[in-house]
C-alpha positions in Angstrom: -17.1 -10.2 65.8 -13.7 -10.8 64.3 -15.1 -13.2 61.8 -17.8 -10.7 60.8 -15.1 -8.0 60.4 -13.0 -10.2 58.2 -16.1 -11.1 56.2 -16.8 -7.4 55.6 -13.2 -6.9 54.6 -13.6 -9.7 52.1 -16.5 -7.9 50.5 -14.7 -4.5 50.5 -11.2 -5.7 49.5 -11.1 -7.3 46.0 -7.5 -8.6 46.2 -6.9 -12.2 45.5 -4.2 -14.7 46.2 -2.5 -16.6 43.4 -5.0 -19.5 44.1 -7.8 -17.1 43.2 -9.1 -16.9 46.7 -9.9 -13.6 48.4 -7.2 -12.7 50.8 -9.6 -12.3 53.7 -11.3 -15.7 53.3 -8.7 -17.6 55.3 -8.9 -15.2 58.3 -12.7 -15.7 58.2 -12.3 -19.5 58.3 -9.7 -19.3 61.1 -11.8 -16.8 63.2 -14.7 -19.2 63.1 -12.4 -22.2 63.8 -10.7 -20.6 66.8 -14.0 -19.4 68.2 -15.5 -22.9 68.0 -12.3 -24.4 69.4 -12.2 -22.2 72.5 -15.9 -22.5 73.1 -15.5 -26.3 72.9 -12.7 -26.2 75.6 -15.1 -24.3 77.9 -17.8 -26.9 77.1 -15.4 -29.7 78.0 -14.5 -28.0 81.2 -18.1 -27.8 82.2 -19.0 -31.4 81.1 -16.1 -32.9 83.0 -16.5 -30.7 86.1 -13.2 -29.0 86.0 -12.2 -27.1 89.2 -10.6 -23.7 88.5 -8.2 -24.0 91.4 -7.2 -27.7 91.6 -7.2 -28.6 87.9 -4.0 -26.7 87.1 -2.9 -28.9 84.2 -6.1 -28.5 82.3 -6.3 -24.8 83.1 -2.8 -24.2 81.8 -3.5 -26.2 78.7 -6.5 -24.0 78.0 -4.6 -20.8 78.7 -1.9 -21.9 76.3 -4.4 -22.5 73.6 -6.0 -19.1 74.1 -2.6 -17.3 73.8 -1.6 -19.3 70.7 -5.0 -18.7 69.1 -4.6 -15.0 69.4 -1.0 -15.1 68.0 -1.9 -17.5 65.1 -4.9 -15.4 64.1 -2.8 -12.2 64.3 -0.2 -13.8 61.9 -2.9 -14.9 59.5 -4.7 -11.5 59.5 -1.3 -9.6 59.2 -0.4 -11.6 56.0 -3.9 -11.1 54.6 -3.5 -7.4 55.1 -0.2 -7.5 53.2 -1.9 -9.5 50.4 0.3 -12.5 50.7 -0.3 -16.2 51.8 0.1 -16.9 55.5 0.8 -20.6 55.0 3.7 -22.2 53.1 5.1 -18.7 52.4 8.9 -18.4 52.5 9.2 -15.6 49.9 11.0 -13.1 52.2 12.7 -13.2 55.6 9.6 -11.7 57.2 7.3 -14.3 55.6 9.6 -17.0 56.9 9.5 -15.5 60.3 5.7 -15.3 60.4 5.4 -18.9 59.2 8.0 -20.1 61.8 5.9 -18.4 64.5 2.9 -20.2 63.3 4.8 -23.5 63.3 5.9 -23.0 66.8 2.2 -22.2 67.6 1.2 -25.6 66.3 3.8 -27.2 68.7 2.4 -25.2 71.5 -1.1 -26.4 70.7 0.1 -30.0 70.9 1.6 -29.3 74.3 -1.6 -27.7 75.5 -3.5 -30.8 74.4 -1.2 -33.0 76.4 -1.6 -30.9 79.5 -5.4 -31.1 79.1 -5.2 -34.9 78.8 -3.0 -35.1 81.9 -5.4 -33.0 83.8 -8.4 -35.1 82.7 -6.6 -38.4 83.6 -5.4 -37.1 87.0 -8.8 -35.7 88.0 -11.5 -37.3 85.8 -14.5 -35.7 87.6 -17.3 -37.1 85.5 -15.5 -40.2 84.3 -17.5 -40.9 81.2 -17.3 -37.2 80.1 -13.6 -37.2 80.8 -13.1 -40.4 78.7 -15.0 -38.8 75.8 -13.0 -35.6 76.1 -9.7 -37.5 76.1 -10.9 -39.4 73.0 -11.8 -36.1 71.3 -8.5 -34.5 72.2 -6.6 -37.6 71.0 -8.2 -37.2 67.5 -7.4 -33.5 67.6 -3.8 -34.3 68.1 -3.9 -36.7 65.1 -5.5 -33.9 63.1 -2.8 -31.5 64.2 -0.1 -34.0 63.1 -1.7 -34.1 59.6 -1.2 -30.4 59.5 2.5 -30.9 60.0 2.5 -33.2 56.9 1.0 -30.3 54.9 4.0 -28.0 55.5 6.6 -30.6 54.4 7.9 -30.2 50.8 6.2 -32.4 48.3 8.2 -34.6 45.9 8.7 -31.9 43.3 9.6 -29.3 45.9 12.0 -31.7 47.6 13.8 -32.3 44.3 14.2 -28.6 43.7 15.5 -28.0 47.2 17.9 -30.8 46.8 19.2 -29.2 43.6 19.9 -26.0 45.6 17.0 -23.9 44.6 15.3 -21.5 46.9 11.5 -21.8 46.8 9.0 -19.1 47.8 6.4 -21.7 48.7 7.1 -25.0 50.5 4.3 -27.4 51.4 0.9 -28.1 49.8 -2.6 -29.0 50.7 -3.2 -31.1 47.6 -1.7 -34.6 46.7 -1.9 -34.8 43.0 -2.5 -32.1 40.4 -4.9 -29.5 42.1 -8.2 -29.0 40.3 -10.5 -26.0 40.2 -13.3 -28.1 41.7 -13.4 -26.8 45.3 -15.7 -27.2 48.3 -17.3 -23.8 48.8 -15.9 -21.8 51.8 -13.5 -24.6 52.8 -11.6 -24.7 49.6 -10.9 -28.4 49.7 -10.2 -30.1 46.4 -13.0 -32.4 45.3 -11.0 -34.3 42.7 -7.6 -35.1 44.2 -6.3 -35.8 47.7 -6.4 -32.8 50.1 -4.7 -33.0 53.5 -7.2 -30.5 54.9 -9.9 -33.2 55.0 -8.3 -35.6 57.5 -6.9 -32.5 59.3 -10.5 -31.3 59.7 -11.9 -34.7 60.7 -9.2 -35.2 63.3 -9.6 -31.7 64.8 -13.4 -31.9 65.1 -13.3 -35.0 67.1 -13.1 -32.3 69.8 -16.8 -31.6 69.2 -18.0 -35.1 68.3 -17.0 -36.9 71.5 -18.0 -34.2 74.0 -21.4 -34.3 72.2 -21.6 -38.0 73.1 -20.9 -37.1 76.8 -23.5 -34.3 76.6 -26.2 -36.8 75.4 -25.6 -38.7 78.7 -25.7 -35.6 80.9 -29.5 -35.8 81.5 -29.3 -39.5 82.6 -28.6 -40.8 86.0 -25.8 -43.1 87.0 -22.5 -43.8 85.2 -22.3 -44.9 81.6 -20.7 -48.0 80.1 -17.6 -47.2 78.0 -19.0 -49.5 75.3 -20.8 -46.7 73.4 -17.7 -44.6 73.4 -15.6 -47.5 72.1 -18.0 -48.1 69.2 -18.1 -44.4 68.4 -14.3 -44.2 68.5 -14.1 -47.2 66.1 -16.4 -45.5 63.6 -14.6 -42.1 63.8 -11.1 -43.8 63.6 -12.2 -45.6 60.5 -13.3 -42.3 58.9 -10.1 -40.6 59.9 -7.9 -43.4 58.7 -9.8 -43.8 55.4 -9.6 -40.0 54.6 -5.9 -40.1 55.3 -5.4 -43.2 53.1 -7.4 -41.5 50.3 -5.2 -38.4 50.6 -2.0 -40.3 50.5 -3.2 -42.0 47.3 -4.3 -38.7 45.7 -8.0 -39.5 46.0 -10.8 -37.3 47.3 -13.3 -38.3 49.9 -15.9 -36.6 47.7 -15.3 -39.2 45.0 -18.4 -41.2 44.0 -16.3 -44.4 43.7 -18.0 -47.4 45.2 -15.3 -48.3 47.7 -15.2 -44.7 49.0 -19.0 -44.5 49.4 -19.0 -47.9 51.2 -16.3 -47.0 53.7 -17.7 -43.6 54.5 -21.2 -45.1 55.0 -19.8 -47.8 57.2 -17.9 -45.4 59.4 -20.9 -43.1 59.7 -23.1 -46.1 60.5 -20.7 -47.3 63.3 -20.4 -43.8 64.7 -24.2 -43.5 64.7 -24.5 -46.9 66.4 -22.2 -45.7 69.2 -24.4 -42.6 69.7 -27.6 -44.7 69.5 -26.3 -47.3 72.0 -25.4 -44.4 74.4 -29.1 -43.3 74.3 -30.4 -46.8 74.8 -29.7 -46.6 78.5 -27.0 -49.3 78.7 -25.6 -48.2 82.1 -23.1 -49.8 84.4 -20.4 -48.5 86.8 -17.0 -47.6 85.3 
């Protein structure tokens, strides 16, 4: 409902940010993202057989994420209503306060992830599903750390800060000169490196690996960890490659032969992991 409301505001409110993006598009994206994230946590709890009473670490990790999601979205929507950027914005004392709250929220999300992993390791329940969930959360932590890189000053900003200048915006999505070629809705740069790509890939390990566990849910017995290991290798290659491209100011959407080859290889290995999980290779773990 919140995403629909923000989408309606985007249609009714013509104000644009300096980037040319409607002020309500980011709240729409984050409303969808937080909804998917919280539903995924409920899905993981179901797949791994969490106990509401005994699984206190996992429970408190989830509660922390719910609280932070509400606060983070409120900050983003508030700044949209004011017609200013929510991220990287240090223009005024109030903007700095909002961005600081969001930064503390990121730290809280990392803590919540660690609590969930602790709960899954302490009481695995469905062992294969728990292993898949831990793998997905581990990738989400890596994706979150990429988000930290985004808020650090780039080379030109660092030089200005060192010279004593006060900047209204610190941090950047792009590595290289941003282009006008964007991925629709997401806003990722299709020409130069964009930190949001590895950030997205890392965070959505949260959906990829529970899906692997779900595909096993209709089978009997316990699964070998081999399919999970293969899938992790493929996804890790994709995450590492997207990060390397970004550092080198290259886009994962580039038609360069090396990029196409590595993306195809990582997708193939990931698919192999999923396929081997469906082939019925079962043994006790």
